[in-house]
N, C-alpha and C positions, 0 to 999 in steps of 0.2 A: 826368879823375879828380875834379877839384873838384866838378863838377856831379853826378857820381855820389855823391860824399860828401854833398852837400846833400840828395839824394833819400833816402839812408839816414838822415840826420839827421832829416828830417821823418817818416820811418817809425819813428823811435826805435830804430833799429838802430845804436847808437852805436859798437859795435866795428867794424863795416864802414865807418861814416863816418870814424872815426879812420884806419883803414888807407887809405882813399881819399884823405883829405887829406894824409897822410904821403907817399903815392905822388905826388900832385900836386906837393908840395914837392920831392921827389927829382928829378922830371923837369923842373921849372922853378923852381930855387932862387932865381932873381932876380925872381920874380913874387910880389907881396905877397898876392894873393888867397888862396892856400892857407894862408898864415899867419893871415890874418883868420878864415877858416873854422875852422881848428884852434883858434884862441883862443876863438871862440864856443862850440865844442863843449866845450872844457875848462871854461869858466866855467859853462856849463849843467850840467855834471856836478859842479860844486863843486870842481874842480881849479884853483883861482884862480891860484896861482903859475905853473902851467904855461900857463894862458891868458894871463897877463900876459907871460910870456917869449915866447910865440908872437907876440903883438901887437908886442912890442918888436922882435923879429927882423923882422917885417913892415915896421916903420918904418925899420929899419936898411937893408933892401933898397930901400924906396921911401919916402923922407922926406915925400913929397907925398900919401901915402895917408890922406886925411882921414877915411875911414870907420874906419880902425884908430885914428887919433888920438882920434876921438869915443868909440869903445868904451873906450879906456883912461881917458879923462876920466870917463865914466859909471861905470866900475868904481871908480875912486878916490873919486868922490863918494859912491857907495853904501857903500863901506867906511868912509869917514869918518863918514857919517851913522849907520851901524849896523854896527859891526865884526862883530857876531855874525850878521849877515844871511847871510854866506857862511861855510860851514865851511872851515876851513883844513886842509891836508894834515898 
C-alpha cells in the first residue's frame, strides 16, 4: 500500500495517496515507512501540523528512522527561517 501511495503521490492524486498511506499504516502500524510517506504528503499539501505528527509517530515506532528525523529537522529549519513559508491549518 505504501508503494501504491507513492505512485499516486507522483501522479498528484493526493486523495488516493493519503488513503493508501493510511491503509499501509493500518496494516503495519509498527513500520515507520507509512508514517514517513504520510508526513511527506501532508507537508506537501501544507498540512504542516499533521505532517509533523505523522513523522513524530514514525519516530515513536522506530527511533532509528534517520530519514524521518532528517525530515523533521528540515521542516523546523524552514519554519524558523521563514514561518510564513508554510501555511498553517
